[in-house]
N, C-alpha and C positions, 0 to 999 in steps of 0.2 A: 783531338783528345778522345779517350775511350769513355763510354758511359753505359750504364745499365740501369734502366728505370723499371721499377716493379711495384705496382699497387697491390699485388697479391703475394701470398707466401712471405710476408714481411718477417715474421718471427723465425721462419726457417732460414732466411737469407741473412738476417742481421748478425753482426759480430759483437757490438757493444752490449753489455748487460743492461744498460739503461733503456734500450729500445723496447723490450717487452713491458717494462714498467710504464713508459710513456704511452704505449699502445693501449694498455689496459685502462689508463685514465681517459684517453681519447674515446675509445669505444664505449665507455660507460657514459660519457657526457655528450657525445656527438648526436646531432639531430638534423638529418637531411643535409641539404646543400649548404646550410649555414655553418656546418662543422660544429665545434664545441664552443661553449661560452668562454669568451676570451679571459676574463678576470679569474675565473675558477681554474681553468686549465693552466694559465700562466703561473698561478701560485703552486699548483701541484708539480708542474714541470721544473720550476726553479728549485723546489725542494729535492727533486730527484736528480737533476743534472744541470745545475745553474752554470757551471763553468763552460759547458759545451753548447749553450743555447744562443740563438740569434732571434731577435724579435723584429719583424718587418711589417711594413704597411704598403699597399699599392698606391701608386700616384696616378694622377689624371693623364699622364703621358704614356701609360703602359709600362712604367718602370716600377721598381720597388726600393723603398728607403729603409736603411738599417736603423731601427729605433734604439736597439741595444745589442751589445755583443759580449758574450762571456769571456773569461780570461784565457781559455785554452786556445782559441783560434788566433788571437793576436800573437800569442807565443809561438804558434806553429808557422804562421805566414809572415810574421814581422809587421803586421798592420792591424790597427783597430779600425774597423769599418763603420763604427757608430756615426751616424749622420751622413754617411755616403750612400751611393746608389749602386744597384746591381749592374747597371749599364757601364759602370767604370771598370768592371772586370775585363779580362781578356775576351775578345769578341765572341769566340766560339763557346767559351765558358758562360759568358753572359746570356747568349741566346738559349743555350741548353737550360740554364738555371731559370730564366724567365718562363720558358715553356712549362717546366715542371711546376713553378709557383702558380701560373695561370690555371693549369689543370686542377691542382689541389683546391683552389678557391672556387672554380666553376662547378666541380663535382662534389665538393665538401668531403673529400676522402683523404686518408693518410697515404702518402707516397714515399717509398724508400728508394734511394738512388745510390749507386756507386759510380764515382767518376774519377778519372785520372787526369791530372794536369801536370804540365812541365814548368818548374820554376828554376831558372838558371840551369844548373847542370844536374838537377835532381828531379826525380819523378815523385809526385805526391798523389796518394790515393786516399779519397775521403768517402766515408759513408754518411748519408744524410737522411733524416726522417722529417718530412714536411707535414705539419699539422695545421689545417685551416681553422680559424676561429672568427667569431662575431662578438663585438662588445655590446654593452647595454644600449648604446645609441644606434646600433645597427652598422657600425663601422667594421670593415673587414681587416683581418690581420693574419699573419703567419707566425707560428712558433716552430722554429727549425732547430733540431738537434744535429750538430755537425762535428765529426771527429775524424782525424787522420788515422788511417788503418796501419797495421803493423807491417814490418818488412816482409813477413811471410806472405801476406796478401799481395804486396807489391811484386814479390818474386813469382807468385802464382800467375799474376797477370802477364808479367814479362815472359814467363815460360810459355804461356798460350800464344802470345803475339810473335814470338821468335820461332815457334814450331814450324817445321816444313809441312806439317799435316794440318788439314782443316779440323778444328775441334769445336763441337757444338754441345753445350750442356742443356739438357731438356728435363722438365719435370712432368709428372703425371697429372692430368686433369681428371678429377673424379666427380661422379655424380652424387646425388643425395644419399644413395645407399653405398657409397664408396666404390662403386663400379668404375672401371677405367673407361673414360669417355674420350680421351685423346692425349696428345703430348704438346707442350708449349715450350718455346725457346726461352731459356734462362740467360744464357751467355754464349757468345761465339767470337772467334777470332777472325781477322780479316782474310786469312788464308782460306777459310771455309767459303766465303763469298766468291773469292777468286777462282777456286776450283769449280764452282758451280757456274762460272761464266757470267757472274753478275758484277756490275760496277758499284752498285749501291750497298751500303752497310745493311746487314741483316736486322730486321725489326724485332727487337727483343719483346717477349711476351706474346708473340703471334703463334698461330698454329704451325707446328713443324712442317705440315704438308704444304703450307703456303711458302715457308722459307726455303724448303728443299723439295720442290715438286716431284723430282724423280723418286722420292721415297713414298709418294702417294699411291704408287701402283699396288694392287691388292697383295701380291706376294711379299713385297718389301715391307709394307705397312703392317701386315700380319706378323712378320718376324720381329718388328720393333715392339709391338704390343705384347707378344708372347715373352720377349726377353724381360719386360717389366713384370708381367703377371707371374711368370715361373721363376723369377730371380735367377735367370741364366744368361751369361754373356753369349754373344753370337758374332758371326762374321759372314759376309756375303758380298757379292759383286753386283753392281748396277751399271747400266749403259744409257746414255741420253745424248741428245744433240744440242750444242750451244755454240753460237757464233759460227755456224756453218761447219763445225767439226764434231765428230763423235768422241765423247769422253767416257772412259771407263774408270770407275772408282771402286776401290775396296772399302767396304763399310764395316767397321768394327764397333761392337756395342759392349760397353762396360757398365756395370751397375754403379749408381751413385745416389744413395738415399732412395727416395721414391721417384726415381727417374734414371736417366742414362747419360753417359758421356759417349757421344757419337764421333768417331774419328774417321776422317775421310783421307784416303791415300790415292793419289793419281797413278793408276797402273795402265794408262793408255798406251804408253810406249811398250810395255810388256805384252799387251794384247795385240798390238800391231806387229810385234816381233813374232808372235805365235802364228799370226795370219801369214806373215811372210815365209815362215818355215814351211807351211803347207803348200805354198805356191812355188817354192824354189827348191825342188828336189835335187837339182844339179849341184847346188852348193850346200848340201845338207850338213856336211861336217862343220863348215864355217858358221852356219846358222845355229847349229847346236851349241857351239862355243859362245855365241852371242847370247843365246837363251840362258845358258848356265850363268854367265856373268850378270845378266839382268836379274835372274832369280836370286843370285847371291846379294846383289845390291838391294833388292826388295826385302830379302830376309833381314839384312842389317837394318834397314829402315824400320821394319816391323818391330825388331828387337828394341830399337831406340824409342819407338812409340810406346811399347809396353812399359819400358822403364819410366817414361814421362807420365803415363797413366797411373802407374803405381805411386809415383811421387805426388800427383794431384790428389789421389785418394788419401794418402797419408796427411797431406797438408790440410785437407778438409776435415779430418777427424781429430787432429791434435791441437793443443794450445801452443801458439808459437813461442811463448816465453819459457815454458817449463817442459814442453813435450809430453805433458799429461793429456788425458782425454779432455777435449773441450766439452762445454755443457751439452751441446746437441748429441755428440757421440756418447758421452757418459749416460745420457738419458736413454738412448737406444740400447746400449749394452746392459744398463741396469734393469730395464723392462724385461729383457731376455733372462737375466739372472734371477729376477723375482719369479717369472713364470716357471723356470726350472726348479726353484726352491719350493714353490707351491706343490709341484708334481712330486717332489721328493719328501715333502712334509718338513723341510728344514726351516728354522727361523732365520730372519734376516734383520739387520739393523742399519740405519743410515745415520752417519755422523756428518754434521756440517760444522766446519772449523773456520774461524775468522781470526786473523792476526789483530791483536789489540793495538790501538793508537797508531795504526800504520801511516796515517796522514802525517804524523810528526816526523817519521823517517824521511818521507819525500820532502817535507818542508825544511828539515834540518840538514839533511845530507844530499838531497837531490834525487831525481827520479832514477838515475842509473843505480844508486845505492838501493832504492826501493826494489828495482828489478832484481838486483843481486840477492836481496833478502827473500823475495818470492821464489827464486830458483833454488836457493839453499833450503828453504822450508819444504818445497816440493820433494827434494832429495831425502829430507828427513822423513816425510810421510811414506815414501817408497820403502825406506829402510824399516819402518815399523810395520807396514801392512803388506809388504811384498811377499812375505812368507805365509800370509793368511789367505791367499787366493782371493783378495778383495779388489774391487774396482776403485781407482783413485782418479779424481778429476778436478779440474779447476773451473769453478762456476763463473769466475770473473773477479778482477781486482785482487783483493787479499782473501777471498773466500774459496774454500776447498770442500769437496764432498767425497765421502768414502762409503761404499756399500759393502758390507761384510756379512758373512754367515755367522749366526749366533744371536743370542738374546741380549737384553740390556746389560747384564753382568759382564759378558765378554766385551761388549762395546765400551762400557765404562773403563774396563781394565786397559783396553787399547788406547783410549783417550788419555788415561793417566800416564801411559808410557810416552805419549807425545809430549805432555806437559813436563814430565821428568826430564826428557831429552832436551827440551828448551831450557829448563832450569839449570841443566848441567853444562851448558855450552853457550857460546855466542855464535851467531850466524855470520859467516864471512862475507864482507862487502868488498874487500880488496886484500892484497897481501899484508897490509899493515893495520887493517881495521876490521873489527868484528862487533856486531851489535847484539845486545841482550834483548830478546823478544819474548812476549807472552802471547797466549792464544786462548780464546773462549770456544767452547764446544757445545753444540746442541745435539741430542741423541733422541731418535725415535725408533722403536722396534715395530716391525710390521704386524698389524692386526689382521685377523681373518677377513678376507675379501677386500683389503685395502689396496688402493692403487698407488703407483709411484708418486703421483701428484699429491695425494693425501699424506703419504709418508713424508714427503719433502716439506709440506706445509707444517706438519707437527714438529719436525726437526728445526725448521726456521723459527717457530715460536719458542722452542726450548733455547735456541741460540740467543734470541732476543732477551729472554729472561736472564741467561748467563751474563750478557753484556750489561743489562740494566741493573744488575745486582752486584756489580763490582768488577767485572771482567776477570780474566785468568781463572775462569770457573768452568765446570762441567754441569750442564743441566739435562735432565732426562724428561722427555715428554710424558705426561701422565703421572709425574712424581713431584712431590713438594721439596725433595732433597736438592741441595746445590753444593757440589763439591769444589773446594778451592784447590789450587795447585799444591802438590806436595812440596 
């Protein structure tokens, strides 16, 4: 099985929108190695994500018992594990899971994992947030959020594992003043360890220089750090000895967030061919032909690698269901757009739109119908805001965000267009079925010196007001007015 354990950068790595909410509750309540108070955090967690929660307690035998299990996991796996034990899982999955649970309880920290398991003929990829707690009598427990990830994430992992190149994703490690202090491994495929002459899997979260010692040389390490600091991709060659043979690798660096994707290509054969050319002058013509063929093959491999890297970046930035910007990518682009707007003196407004009674669609027509409504509504938003040079993203579930230039009047006018479009049509679910849907909208226009986080908070509050006062409404932060759909 593949697994990725990370107690750091949880909010950057997480996909489910419930994870930041649960982390906020845990960090507010946690106290040292005891973790958070069990009863308090359990109530908050159930309110935020009851269907995806598991409650566990350690046993005297080093195992863990499932005290409760939400509705989603039994539907996904076909089993309700309540009353069962972690040791009943597939052996490698059980060992990995117990190690993660032991660490969370021992250190009192939240741990985020991504793990891949094989069930019959299908691959399942799950993300999991492990939160340690202590009850009023001193008993230890775990509150675990677990959800199967989308096909796009599964495709991303499959793409990495089937690549002929070694791929290592790394993140920047920064000091108190945001200075770059090093690089740590976020994820790696098996090919990367094979190219380095290692039999063991790469330890995720470790210093990159420990995982790939040949990059610890001054010149190579400097080029990696400069690529992150200067936001510039790079490519160079390294040589080292492993297993009694000299290995030459081409190292390509591509930017990915506050870090890099390091791609390793074995060019040992090419380097040996070049050495042979210099030693065999008598067969120069033949050797030149071999060199050209080798370079052509290498060129084709590099082209394939660049296409895969491009696809990796695209998958990391977009929402898999709608192809809109995901929350993390929307936030990055929105911060840039707001900085540009401040420099130009242009106003900006944030709209947060939420489909009303969306749970009824899933409950009545099924999740495929809900997914179809989400996609159709995303297309509607692109139709309304595409000509306005606005950012459109999906925050998660049935919630969408739009950052546009203009003040509250322009934002309200755009929101009215969305509601009029919904009122005038049904959203297609299939060739024979369309559903009438309404939406509520919260709007906040940027104030002097306001950050994106502050703007988002005010827009969220306005959306909450629109929802609480009847839905199918438009609410503007800082205004007592509430507009109904036309």
